[in-house]
C-alpha positions in Angstrom: 27.8 93.2 143.9 28.9 96.8 143.6 32.2 97.5 141.7 35.0 98.9 143.8 37.8 100.3 141.6 41.1 100.9 143.4 43.8 103.3 142.2 47.0 102.3 144.1 50.5 103.8 144.3 53.8 103.2 146.0 52.4 104.2 149.4 50.4 101.0 149.7 53.6 99.0 149.5 55.8 101.3 151.7 54.8 99.5 154.9 56.0 96.3 153.4 59.5 97.8 153.2 59.5 99.1 149.6 60.7 102.7 149.5 58.5 105.3 147.7 60.6 107.3 145.3 59.3 110.7 146.3 59.9 110.4 150.0 62.8 111.8 152.0 64.4 108.3 152.1 62.9 107.4 148.7 64.1 104.8 146.3 65.6 107.4 143.9 67.9 108.9 146.6 71.4 108.7 145.2 70.1 108.3 141.6 68.9 110.9 139.2 65.7 109.8 137.4 67.4 110.7 134.1 70.1 108.2 134.8 68.0 105.1 135.5 64.4 105.5 134.3 64.4 107.0 130.9 65.0 105.8 127.3 68.0 108.1 127.1 69.5 106.5 130.2 69.1 103.1 128.6 70.9 104.3 125.5 73.7 106.0 127.5 74.4 103.4 130.3 72.3 100.2 130.0 74.5 98.5 132.6 73.6 101.1 135.3 69.9 100.8 134.4 70.0 97.0 134.6 71.9 97.1 138.0 69.4 99.6 139.4 66.4 97.3 138.5 68.3 94.2 139.6 68.6 95.8 143.1 64.9 96.6 143.1 64.0 93.1 142.0 66.1 91.5 144.7 64.5 93.7 147.3 61.0 92.9 146.1 61.7 89.2 146.6 62.5 89.7 150.3 59.3 91.5 151.3 55.7 90.4 151.9 52.3 92.0 151.4 51.0 94.1 154.3 47.5 94.3 155.8 46.5 97.0 153.2 47.1 94.5 150.4 45.3 91.7 152.3 42.3 93.9 153.1 41.8 94.8 149.4 41.9 91.0 148.6 39.4 90.3 151.3 36.9 92.8 149.9 36.5 90.6 146.9 34.1 88.6 149.1 31.7 91.5 149.2 32.5 93.6 146.1 33.7 93.2 142.5 37.2 94.7 143.0 39.4 95.9 140.2 42.8 97.3 141.0 44.6 99.7 138.7 48.1 100.2 140.1 51.1 102.4 139.4 53.2 99.9 141.3 55.6 97.5 139.5 55.6 95.0 142.5 53.5 91.9 142.7 52.2 92.4 146.3 48.6 92.8 145.3 48.7 89.5 143.6 50.5 87.8 146.4 47.9 89.0 148.8 45.2 87.4 146.7 43.8 90.1 144.6 42.5 88.5 141.3 42.0 91.6 139.0 45.1 93.8 138.9 46.1 96.0 136.0 49.7 97.3 136.1 50.0 100.8 134.4 53.8 101.0 134.7 54.9 97.5 134.0 56.0 94.7 136.3 59.4 94.3 138.0 59.3 90.5 137.8 59.0 90.6 134.1 61.5 91.5 131.3 61.0 92.0 127.6 63.1 92.0 124.5 64.1 95.3 123.0 63.1 94.2 119.6 59.4 94.0 120.4 57.5 95.3 123.5 55.2 92.3 123.3 58.0 89.7 123.9 57.5 89.6 127.7 59.1 87.0 130.0 58.8 86.1 133.7 62.1 87.0 135.5 63.2 86.6 139.1 66.9 86.8 138.7 69.4 89.5 137.7 69.6 90.6 134.1 73.0 91.5 132.7 74.1 93.3 129.5 74.3 90.6 126.9 71.3 88.6 128.2 69.1 88.1 125.1 65.5 87.1 124.5 64.8 84.1 122.3 64.6 86.4 119.3 68.1 87.6 119.9 67.6 91.1 121.3 68.8 92.5 124.6 66.5 92.0 127.6 65.3 95.1 129.4 63.0 95.7 132.4 59.3 95.4 131.6 58.8 98.8 133.2 57.4 102.0 131.7 60.1 104.7 131.9 59.5 108.4 132.1 58.9 109.7 128.5 57.4 106.3 127.3 53.8 105.6 126.5 51.6 103.9 129.1 50.0 101.1 127.0 47.6 100.0 129.7 46.1 103.5 130.1 43.4 102.8 127.6 42.4 99.7 129.4 42.3 101.6 132.7 39.9 104.3 131.6 36.8 102.1 131.1 37.6 100.3 134.4 37.4 103.6 136.3 34.3 104.6 134.3 32.5 101.4 135.5 33.2 102.1 139.3 30.4 102.2 141.8 33.0 103.2 144.4 36.4 104.6 143.8 39.3 104.1 146.3 42.6 105.9 145.9 45.4 104.7 148.1 49.1 105.4 148.4 49.5 107.9 145.5 50.3 111.6 145.5 48.2 112.0 142.3 51.1 114.0 140.8 52.5 111.5 138.2 50.6 111.8 134.9 48.9 110.4 133.0 48.0 107.9 135.8 47.1 110.8 138.2 44.3 111.9 135.9 42.4 108.6 135.9 40.1 109.6 138.8 38.5 112.2 136.5 36.8 109.4 134.6 34.7 108.3 137.5 31.0 109.1 137.5 29.7 112.3 139.0 27.8 110.6 141.8 30.4 108.0 142.7 31.8 108.1 146.3 35.6 108.6 146.3 37.8 107.5 149.2 41.3 108.8 149.4 43.8 107.3 151.8 47.1 109.2 152.3 48.8 110.5 155.4 49.7 113.7 153.6 47.1 114.0 150.8 47.6 116.4 147.9 44.9 118.8 146.9 44.5 117.1 143.5 41.0 116.1 144.4 39.8 119.6 145.1 37.5 119.4 142.1 35.6 116.4 143.5 32.3 117.3 145.1 33.0 117.4 148.9 29.8 115.6 149.5 31.1 112.4 147.9 34.8 112.7 148.9 36.1 110.8 152.0 39.6 111.8 153.1 41.4 109.4 155.3 44.7 110.9 156.5 46.4 107.7 157.5 49.0 105.4 156.2 47.9 102.5 154.0 47.4 99.8 156.5 45.4 101.8 159.1 43.5 103.7 156.4 42.5 100.5 154.6 41.2 99.0 157.9 39.0 102.1 158.4 37.7 102.1 154.8 37.0 98.4 154.7 35.0 98.7 157.9 33.1 101.6 156.5 32.3 99.9 153.2 31.2 96.6 154.9 28.8 98.5 157.2 
């Protein structure tokens, strides 16, 4: 079986009802990134940060995977599929994908501030004063702007091993995740699904780049049909 590596971003979950933070009606509207998604925000106003992520967690629990998620899961019948996602939601897993690496953490997990490896499942609100078993404050298990991306080193060899690369729902503007596609082999076909694609892939040989200017669900249907043919 050929290996299909998928780089996914917020656009793949947008049609499930989860807002993308760079869109006109994006998740961050009304919030400054500096106020809710940085280490300095956590130091300055942890209650605001916790409330922001509590709202996101509650929303996630009300939505379902869409056909883009399900199509990716179905492709495991014909390909070895590995998903590297910038998303902190669990919609890939709920749709049935079995190999998902989260670059930016997971919204349904929290960790103790004393140790980044003290990670716990969480489906309820977290308040200031909620402690991990080791006695430190719980925080979202999310990589904030300015923090290291621990799973980046795991993602690079996954991309290097791809026979086919699929990029879906990402603007390719948020680094370091945006640079992962550069680790794919020189002859590997690259599919890019986005209704308004950036020119970030301009360095990819046009002969192996397939641009699908569609939203995730329609674009995924087209790509799946093409791959299975």
